[in-house]
C-alpha positions in Angstrom: 0.0 0.0 0.0 1.5 3.3 -1.1 -1.1 6.0 -1.0 -2.0 6.8 2.7 -4.6 9.3 3.9 -4.4 10.3 7.6 -7.6 12.0 8.8 -7.4 14.2 11.9 -10.7 15.9 12.8 -12.3 17.3 16.0 -9.0 17.3 17.9 -9.0 21.0 18.3 -5.4 21.2 17.0 -4.0 20.2 20.4 -0.2 19.6 20.6 -0.5 15.9 21.4 -2.8 14.9 18.6 -0.9 17.1 16.1 2.5 15.8 17.2 1.7 12.1 16.8 0.1 12.6 13.4 2.8 14.8 12.0 5.5 12.4 13.3 3.7 9.4 11.8 3.3 11.2 8.4 7.0 12.2 8.3 8.0 8.6 9.1 5.8 7.0 6.5 7.0 9.6 3.9 10.6 8.6 4.7 9.5 5.0 3.9 8.5 6.0 0.4 4.8 6.3 1.1 2.6 9.0 -0.5 1.1 10.6 2.6 -1.7 13.1 2.9 -2.9 14.7 6.1 -6.6 15.8 5.9 -7.6 18.0 8.8 -9.7 20.8 10.0 -6.7 22.4 11.6 -3.6 24.1 10.0 -0.9 21.5 10.6 1.7 23.5 8.8 1.4 26.4 11.2 2.1 24.4 14.3 4.1 21.3 13.4 7.2 20.5 11.4 6.3 18.4 8.4 8.3 16.8 5.6 7.7 18.9 2.4 6.7 15.6 0.7 3.7 15.2 3.0 0.5 16.6 1.4 -1.7 18.8 3.6 -5.4 19.5 3.1 -7.4 21.7 5.3 -11.1 21.2 4.9 -12.2 24.0 7.2 -13.6 23.7 10.7 -15.7 20.7 11.5 -18.1 21.3 14.4 -16.5 20.0 17.6 -18.7 17.7 19.6 -17.9 17.5 23.3 -20.3 14.7 23.8 -18.7 12.1 21.6 -18.4 8.5 22.8 -14.8 7.6 22.7 -14.2 9.4 19.4 -17.5 8.6 17.6 -18.6 11.8 16.0 -20.4 13.2 12.9 -18.5 14.9 10.1 -20.4 17.4 8.0 -17.9 16.9 5.1 -17.8 13.1 4.9 -18.9 13.1 1.2 -16.0 15.5 0.3 -13.5 13.3 2.2 -14.9 10.2 0.5 -14.7 11.7 -3.0 -11.1 12.9 -2.4 -10.0 9.3 -1.3 -11.6 7.9 -4.5 -10.1 10.5 -6.8 -6.6 10.1 -5.4 -6.8 6.3 -5.4 -6.0 6.1 -1.7 -5.1 2.6 -0.5 -5.5 3.0 3.3 -7.2 5.5 5.5 -5.9 6.1 9.0 -8.3 7.9 11.4 -6.8 9.7 14.4 -8.9 9.1 17.5 -12.1 10.8 16.2 -14.1 9.2 13.4 -17.4 9.3 11.6 -18.7 5.7 11.6 -20.7 6.2 8.4 -17.6 7.3 6.6 -15.7 4.3 7.8 -18.5 2.0 6.6 -18.4 3.8 3.2 -14.7 3.0 2.8 -15.2 -0.6 3.9 -17.9 -1.1 1.2 -15.3 -0.4 -1.5 -12.6 -2.4 0.2 -10.4 0.5 1.3 -8.4 -0.5 4.3 -9.2 1.5 7.4 -7.1 1.8 10.6 -8.1 3.6 13.8 -5.2 5.1 15.7 -6.6 5.5 19.2 -5.8 5.5 22.9 -7.8 4.9 26.1 -9.3 8.3 26.5 -11.9 7.4 29.1 -12.3 4.0 30.7 -16.0 3.6 29.7 -15.7 4.7 26.1 -13.5 2.0 24.7 -15.8 -0.7 26.2 -18.9 1.1 24.8 -17.4 1.2 21.3 -16.4 -2.4 21.5 -19.9 -3.5 22.6 -21.8 -1.5 20.0 -19.6 -2.8 17.2 -18.0 0.5 16.2 -14.4 -0.8 16.6 -15.2 -4.0 14.7 -15.9 -1.9 11.6 -12.2 -1.1 11.2 -9.8 -3.5 9.6 -7.4 -2.7 12.4 -7.5 -0.8 15.6 -4.0 0.4 16.8 -4.3 1.4 20.4 -1.6 3.4 22.1 -0.7 1.8 25.4 -0.9 3.8 28.6 -0.7 2.8 32.3 -4.5 3.2 32.7 -5.1 0.5 30.1 -7.0 -2.4 31.8 -9.5 -3.6 29.2 -9.0 -6.8 27.2 -7.9 -6.5 23.6 -10.3 -6.9 20.7 -9.8 -9.4 17.9 -8.8 -6.7 15.4 -6.6 -4.7 17.8 -2.9 -4.4 18.5 -1.5 -2.5 21.5 1.6 -0.4 20.6 4.3 1.7 22.3 4.0 5.4 21.2 7.0 6.7 23.2 9.6 6.9 20.4 7.4 8.5 17.7 6.6 11.5 19.8 10.2 12.1 21.1 12.3 14.8 19.5 16.0 15.3 19.8 16.0 17.8 22.7 18.3 20.7 22.6 18.2 22.0 26.2 18.9 25.7 26.5 17.3 28.8 28.1 16.9 27.0 31.4 13.8 27.5 33.5 13.1 26.6 37.1 9.4 26.0 36.3 7.5 25.2 33.1 3.8 25.6 33.1 2.0 24.1 30.1 -1.7 25.0 29.7 -3.2 22.1 27.8 -6.5 22.2 25.9 -6.3 25.7 24.4 -9.1 27.8 25.8 -11.2 25.1 27.4 -12.9 26.1 30.7 -10.8 23.6 32.7 -7.6 25.1 31.2 -8.7 28.6 32.4 -9.2 27.3 35.9 -5.9 25.5 35.8 -4.0 28.6 34.7 -5.6 31.0 37.2 -4.8 28.6 40.0 -1.2 28.2 38.7 -0.6 31.9 38.5 -1.9 32.5 42.0 0.3 29.7 43.4 3.4 31.0 41.4 2.9 34.5 42.8 3.0 33.0 46.3 6.1 31.0 45.5 7.9 34.0 44.1 7.1 36.0 47.2 8.2 33.1 49.4 11.7 32.8 47.7 13.1 36.3 48.1 16.8 35.2 47.8 16.2 33.4 44.5 15.1 34.9 41.2 12.9 32.2 39.8 12.7 31.8 36.1 9.3 30.7 35.0 7.9 30.0 31.6 4.2 29.5 30.7 2.8 28.1 27.5 -0.6 29.6 27.7 -2.2 28.6 24.4 -5.4 30.4 23.6 -5.8 31.6 27.2 -6.5 35.3 27.7 -5.4 35.4 31.3 -3.2 38.4 32.0 0.3 37.8 33.5 2.4 40.7 34.7 5.0 39.2 37.0 8.5 40.0 35.8 9.6 36.5 36.8 7.2 34.9 34.4 7.7 34.7 30.6 4.8 33.6 28.4 4.5 32.1 25.0 1.5 31.0 23.0 2.9 27.9 21.3 6.2 26.2 20.6 7.3 23.7 17.9 10.1 22.6 20.2 8.3 21.4 23.2 10.7 18.6 23.9 13.6 21.1 24.2 11.6 23.3 26.5 10.6 20.4 28.7 14.2 19.2 28.9 15.4 22.7 29.9 13.0 22.9 32.9 13.3 21.6 36.4 9.7 21.5 37.5 6.7 20.9 35.2 3.2 22.0 36.1 0.7 20.5 33.6 -2.7 19.0 33.0 -2.7 15.2 32.7 -3.3 14.7 29.0 -2.2 11.4 27.4 0.4 13.0 25.2 1.8 15.2 28.0 2.2 11.9 29.9 4.3 10.5 27.1 6.6 13.6 27.1 7.1 13.4 30.8 8.1 9.8 30.5 10.4 10.4 27.5 12.3 13.3 29.1 12.0 11.8 32.6 10.4 14.9 34.2 8.4 14.6 37.3 5.4 16.9 37.3 2.7 18.5 39.4 -0.4 17.3 37.5 -3.6 19.3 37.5 -6.2 17.0 35.8 -8.5 18.9 33.5 -12.2 18.2 33.8 -13.0 16.8 30.4 -16.0 14.8 29.3 -14.0 12.8 26.8 -10.8 12.3 28.8 -10.4 10.8 32.2 -7.4 12.9 33.3 -8.1 12.3 37.0 -7.5 8.6 36.6 -4.4 9.2 34.6 -3.0 11.7 37.0 -3.6 9.4 40.0 -1.9 6.5 38.1 1.1 8.6 37.4 1.4 9.7 41.0 1.1 6.0 42.0 4.0 5.3 39.6 6.2 7.8 41.4 6.5 10.4 38.6 4.0 13.0 39.5 2.0 14.7 42.3 -1.7 15.4 41.8 -3.3 18.8 42.5 -7.1 18.9 41.9 -8.6 22.1 40.4 -11.1 22.4 43.3 -8.2 22.6 45.9 -6.8 25.9 47.1 -3.9 27.5 45.3 -2.0 27.7 48.6 -1.7 23.9 48.4 -0.3 24.1 44.9 2.2 26.7 46.1 3.4 24.4 48.9 3.8 21.5 46.3 5.9 23.8 44.1 8.1 25.0 47.0 8.6 21.4 48.1 9.7 20.3 44.7 12.0 23.4 44.4 13.8 22.4 47.6 13.8 18.7 47.1 16.8 16.7 45.9 15.9 13.2 44.6 16.6 10.6 42.1 13.5 9.2 40.3 15.2 7.3 37.5 14.0 4.0 38.9 10.4 5.2 38.6 10.8 6.0 35.0 12.7 2.8 34.2 9.9 0.8 35.7 7.1 2.6 33.7 9.1 2.5 30.5 9.4 -1.3 30.8 5.6 -1.5 30.7 5.6 0.4 27.4 8.4 -1.7 25.9 6.3 -4.8 26.2 4.5 -3.7 23.1 5.7 -3.1 19.5 6.8 0.3 18.4 3.9 2.3 16.9 5.9 3.2 13.7 6.8 -0.4 13.0 3.3 -1.6 13.7 1.7 0.9 11.3 4.2 0.2 8.6 3.6 -3.5 8.9 -0.2 -2.9 8.3 0.6 -1.1 5.0 2.3 -4.0 3.3 
């Protein structure tokens, strides 16, 4: 199979979804595949793509918060279907979110379909298995995570996604604290950032003999930040380098953020976002249990977050064993790149 279409819709353009799709497209292009990314977000603005990768932006598809594990309705399914036929696409890879009617249309004409997914919320995967949605795909490629507890399906493989999302880090411009505000302008992200800023102001006042260097990736948030110790950016293409350059990470508990923390062996203070389609609370608690994070819930007082930050600033510890242990769990499964390439023979 040579002509590959990767469909990424309803993701909101978040860093994690975009990173894994762009990395996969680049890898397949290097392996002499003709790859096209079809999305409702401008991938070329936010991610580094091989010039050989084709990009199609079909305009915004209405985002549905109440999807079941990725099942949604695309208002441009006929346009996507026609494109795949016209370009003689051999295989269609859906990234997490999919229109089941579109998948069925491709199956009717014997086009291979692959779902690239991960355990977003514990109940969703089970629901999609029981209602037959996953069985519609030729193959479901599920990204392993420590929250994974369900049994595999007959057409599913579990894969290790760590290597595909890891960049060669170039640590520079050191920071004491990196705050990364996931989810763009979501309500939970706004709560997260307000709590983080309050806590950081307390920390700055509590460390008069040290000029802390703090960097915040704020995304679409409009929260005002005036403290001279805090530098803000909207987005970065070099997140790995920024992560590697920072001592303490304060982050939501998204799946792809988790992968970055494991890859760069960074312990974090995790503030799980309240998402209908993503069980971040469970993920954050699992990471704390694994010894690579501390959980702060959004309903707790910012004074507690300040104490956690001060504790981490003053603590000297070695957590390599914790990361070695969790990496061994991931390494039980085949590498994502290799698995996908094997499906395209």
